Structures are given as structure tokens and as C-alpha cells.
Backbone as numpy.savetxt, mean C-alpha at the origin, in Angstrom:
# Nx Ny Nz CAx CAy CAz Cx Cy Cz
1.11 -14.11 8.96 1.01 -12.62 8.76 2.15 -11.82 9.15
2.72 -11.03 8.39 3.63 -10.09 8.61 3.29 -8.31 8.61
3.68 -7.90 9.43 3.37 -6.50 9.75 4.81 -5.76 9.52
4.76 -4.97 8.73 5.90 -3.62 8.19 5.49 -2.30 8.81
6.35 -1.14 9.12 6.10 -0.12 9.09 7.15 0.65 8.54
6.63 1.26 7.23 7.68 2.11 6.52 7.43 3.32 6.23
8.03 4.06 5.86 7.59 5.57 5.07 8.01 5.83 3.80
6.83 6.12 3.13 6.60 6.32 1.53 6.49 7.87 1.29
7.60 8.63 0.72 7.36 9.62 0.16 6.91 10.60 1.24
7.37 10.58 2.70 7.34 11.37 3.97 6.16 11.15 4.49
5.45 9.92 4.23 4.21 9.22 4.74 4.35 7.95 5.33
3.98 8.04 6.83 4.17 7.15 7.26 2.96 5.85 7.04
3.01 4.90 7.15 2.21 4.03 6.55 2.71 2.29 7.42
1.49 1.58 7.41 1.82 0.25 8.04 1.41 -0.66 6.98
2.14 -1.69 6.86 1.37 -2.98 6.13 1.34 -3.75 6.80
-0.05 -4.91 6.75 0.10 -6.25 6.70 -0.15 -7.17 5.85
0.54 -7.90 5.43 0.65 -8.94 4.85 0.12 -10.74 5.16
-1.10 -10.73 4.69 -1.35 -12.55 4.96 -1.53 -12.93 4.11
0.20 -13.89 3.94 0.09 -14.86 2.32 -1.14 -15.87 2.21
-1.46 -16.07 1.03 -2.46 -17.41 0.77 -3.71 -17.37 1.83
-4.07 -16.25 1.80 -5.38 -16.13 2.76 -6.43 -16.90 2.10
-7.39 -17.74 2.86 -8.52 -18.55 2.16 -7.84 -19.74 1.44
-6.41 -19.61 1.24 -6.04 -20.86 0.72 -5.73 -20.30 -1.01
-6.01 -19.17 -1.36 -5.79 -18.77 -2.60 -5.30 -17.31 -2.90
-5.28 -16.45 -2.07 -4.78 -15.19 -2.60 -4.29 -14.70 -1.48
-2.84 -13.85 -2.11 -2.36 -13.18 -1.23 -3.04 -11.42 -0.43
-3.22 -11.03 0.73 -3.87 -10.47 1.34 -3.30 -8.63 1.65
-2.98 -7.94 1.41 -2.41 -6.59 1.49 -3.03 -5.93 2.50
-3.10 -5.49 3.54 -3.71 -3.99 3.95 -2.83 -2.77 4.08
-3.00 -1.89 3.97 -1.97 -0.55 3.95 -2.99 0.73 4.79
-2.22 1.04 5.98 -3.27 2.02 6.47 -2.13 3.10 6.86
-2.21 4.69 6.88 -1.57 5.38 6.74 -1.76 5.99 8.34
-0.65 6.91 8.65 -0.70 7.74 10.15 -1.58 8.69 9.71
-2.69 9.00 10.53 -3.63 10.06 10.36 -4.35 9.99 9.12
-4.64 8.81 8.65 -5.46 8.54 7.59 -4.97 9.55 6.05
-3.60 9.54 5.82 -3.22 10.16 5.16 -3.51 9.81 3.53
-4.02 10.40 2.52 -4.05 9.96 1.47 -3.01 9.44 0.95
-3.38 8.20 -0.06 -2.12 7.63 -1.07 -2.95 7.52 -2.43
-1.73 7.56 -3.31 -2.44 7.01 -4.44 -3.26 5.86 -4.77
-3.30 5.13 -4.15 -4.38 3.82 -4.20 -5.62 4.11 -2.94
-5.59 4.92 -2.38 -6.71 5.39 -1.42 -6.95 6.75 -1.22
-7.98 6.92 -1.01 -7.97 8.62 -0.51 -8.49 8.67 1.12
-8.90 7.77 1.61 -8.98 7.64 3.03 -7.90 7.08 3.61
-6.68 6.86 3.00 -5.81 6.30 3.95 -5.83 4.87 4.34
-6.40 4.17 3.98 -7.03 2.72 4.30 -7.05 1.83 3.01
-6.69 0.93 2.63 -6.53 -0.04 1.46 -6.66 -1.40 1.82
-7.68 -2.56 1.69 -7.52 -3.67 1.84 -7.43 -4.13 0.47
-6.49 -5.18 -0.27 -6.57 -5.64 -1.66 -5.69 -6.92 -1.42
-6.53 -7.62 -2.14 -6.34 -9.09 -2.42 -5.85 -9.19 -3.95
-4.71 -10.12 -4.19 -3.96 -10.29 -5.26 -3.61 -11.70 -5.22
-3.49 -12.48 -6.79 -3.17 -13.75 -6.74 -2.09 -14.03 -6.28
-2.08 -15.40 -5.39 -1.09 -15.89 -4.10 0.15 -15.68 -5.15
1.36 -15.45 -4.53 2.68 -15.27 -4.94 3.24 -14.27 -5.58
1.92 -13.39 -5.59 2.79 -11.84 -6.22 3.58 -11.16 -5.31
3.52 -10.92 -4.17 4.44 -10.24 -3.00 5.63 -11.45 -2.98
5.55 -12.46 -3.40 6.65 -13.35 -3.41 7.77 -12.98 -4.52
6.85 -12.54 -5.73 7.78 -12.16 -6.88 8.31 -10.84 -6.76
7.72 -9.95 -5.84 8.43 -8.84 -6.07 9.45 -9.00 -4.51
9.89 -10.08 -3.73 10.59 -10.11 -3.05 10.36 -9.33 -1.49
8.96 -9.64 -1.52 8.30 -9.16 0.04 7.28 -8.25 -0.31
6.39 -7.87 0.94 5.56 -6.84 1.06 5.89 -5.38 0.88
6.84 -5.07 1.61 7.66 -3.97 1.57 7.55 -3.40 -0.03
8.75 -4.46 -0.75 8.79 -4.31 -2.28 7.54 -4.14 -2.74
6.78 -4.79 -2.56 5.62 -5.11 -3.49 4.98 -3.86 -3.26
4.47 -3.48 -2.04 3.48 -2.17 -1.98 4.17 -0.83 -2.54
5.79 -0.72 -2.17 6.53 0.23 -2.71 6.61 0.63 -4.26
6.66 -0.65 -4.98 6.53 -0.76 -6.49 4.89 -0.45 -6.58
4.24 -0.74 -6.06 2.29 -0.22 -6.54 2.39 0.83 -6.17
2.76 1.81 -5.36 2.63 3.04 -4.62 3.37 3.78 -5.92
4.74 3.66 -6.15 5.13 4.44 -7.16 4.49 4.06 -8.51
3.97 3.00 -8.99 2.95 2.76 -9.76 2.34 3.80 -10.36
1.45 3.42 -9.13 0.12 4.54 -9.23 0.21 6.10 -9.14
1.46 6.50 -8.42 1.61 8.01 -8.28 2.39 8.11 -9.62
3.05 7.65 -10.31 3.36 7.89 -11.91 2.14 8.04 -12.53
1.50 7.00 -12.45 0.26 6.63 -13.25 -0.81 8.04 -13.53
-0.82 8.37 -11.82 -2.09 9.42 -11.97 -1.36 10.37 -12.04
-0.31 10.84 -11.87 0.45 11.86 -11.42 -0.06 12.54 -10.11
0.26 11.80 -9.05 0.01 11.95 -8.00 0.84 12.75 -7.13
0.99 14.05 -6.38 1.96 14.77 -5.79 1.95 14.72 -4.50
0.80 14.14 -4.11 0.58 13.80 -2.13 -0.06 15.32 -1.63
-0.15 16.30 -2.38 -0.55 17.79 -2.04 -1.39 17.85 -1.62
-1.67 18.40 -0.07 -3.55 18.12 0.05 -3.85 20.10 -0.17
-4.88 20.02 -0.74 -5.36 21.81 -0.91 -6.10 21.93 0.36
-6.14 23.28 0.46 -6.26 23.70 1.45 -7.65 24.53 0.97
-8.60 24.41 1.83 -10.00 24.91 1.65 -10.19 26.53 1.72
-9.49 26.69 2.76 -9.37 28.63 3.11 -7.66 28.84 2.76
């Protein structure tokens, strides 16, 4: 298991990567400080299973998660701005 702390677009987050969980899939967990939303989660937490070897193809968990976040941000037009109710 690997754990990484990074900042993506000003948002601090923790990445936990477990290769070949259950002997067949890679597992990534992403959690933001203060449960700030990301393009892949509105709650600031995401548990995601992907085919084994996917993280290695991206040369590591940080590169894989960063590419995923950038892809989803571009796809959805995500800006990260939180609207105020007042």
C-alpha cells in the first residue's frame, strides 16, 4: 500500500493506492481535506477499483490520479468554485 499527499488545483488531498487488491484489481482512495469536492466526487472521498496495472501504466498513483482529475475536470467543465447560499 502507498500513501501520498498532494495538492491539486489548490486542494490538499490524500491518495491511498493498493496494487492488485484481491489479486485482480488496483484500488485507489482519494480524500480531500475538509471534504472539499473534486471532479470525481462531490463528497471529497472516492474509492475506485481499476484493472490491475493501470496505475503502473501511468507511472504511479500520483500521476494516475492527477490525470484522472484533469480529464474529468475538462470533461465536465469543473471549476472548483463553491457557490454560496447567502
